[in-house]
N, C-alpha and C positions, 0 to 999 in steps of 0.2 A: 643389141645382139652381139655376143662374143665371137671371137675368132675360133676356128676349128683347131684341133690339135695337129701340129705339123709332125709328120713322120721324119725322124732324123736318119737320113741316109744321104750319101753323096749324090749331088745333082749331076746327072749325066750330060745334059745340054750345056755346052761350054758358055754360051751367051747368058743363059739363065743363071748359071753358077757365078759368073762374074758380076751380074747385076745384084744377086743376093749377097755376095761378098761385100760389095760397095755399100749397100744399104745397111747391112748388119754391122759392118765396120764403123760406119758413121754413128749408128745407134749406140754401139759399145763405147766409142769415144765420148759421146754426149753423156752417157751414164757415168763414165769415169769422172768427167768434169762436174756433173751434178753432185756426185758423192763427195768430191773434194770440197766443193763450195758449201753444201748443206751441212756436212758433218765435220768440216775443218780437218779432213783426213789427208795424209800425204799419199797420193795415188800415182803409180807409174804403170803404164800399159805399153806393151811392145807387141806389135803384130807383124808377121811376115806373110806376104801373099804367096800364092803358089808359084809365082814367077820370081820370088825372092825380094820383092820390093818391101821396104821397111816403112811402117807407120808407127808413130809413138806419141804418147801423151805423158806429161809429167806435171803434177801440180806443185812440186817443190822447186827449189832453186835450179837443180839440174837432175837429169835422169841418172847421171853417174853418181852423184851424192846419194840419191835414193837407193841405188843398187849397192853402194858401199854400206849404207845403213842396214840393208837387208842381209848382206853377208855377215856383218858384225853380229846381228841378232841370231842368225842361224848357227854360225860357227861358235859363238859364245855358249850356246845351249849344248852343242856337241862336246865342247871342251869341259863344261861343267860335269857332264855325264862321265867323261873319261877320268876327271879328277875324283869324282865320287867312287869310281871303281878302284883307283889307286888308294884312296883313303880307306876303303874296306880292306884292301890287301894289307896295308900298314897296320891297321887296327888288329887284324887277325894275327899278324906277326907278333905284335905286342902281347896279345892274348897268350900265344904259345910260350913266349918268354916268361910271362908271369906264372903260367901254369907250371913251367919247369922249376921256377923258384919256389913255388909252394910245395912241390914234391920234394925238392932238396931240403927245405926247412922241416918238413914232416919227418924225413929220414934222420936228420940230425937231432930232432927232438926226441926220437925214440931212443 
C-alpha cells in the first residue's frame, strides 16, 4: 500500500516541524550520498535550519572546490553570452564599413 500525498504547507506545531526537518534532512543527505556513489557524480548539499544551523554534504575533495567549480561553470556561460553580444556588435560595425565602401566604389565607378 502506497503513502498518501502530503499537502505541502508549513507545519505549525514546532515539535512536529523539527522532527520532520530532521527526518527529511537525513533522507536528503542519504539521497545525495547515493547519487554520488551510484552515478559517480560530484554532489554538494548545503542546508541551513530555521535556527541557522549548518548541515552540509560533499562527495568531492571539499565543498569549497565544488562551489568554485560551480561558479566557473555559471560565470563562464554568462561571459560567453556577453562576448557573443560584443561579437555581434563588432560584426555589425564591420558590415556598416563594408556597406559604405561599396557605396563609395559605386559612386566612383559611375
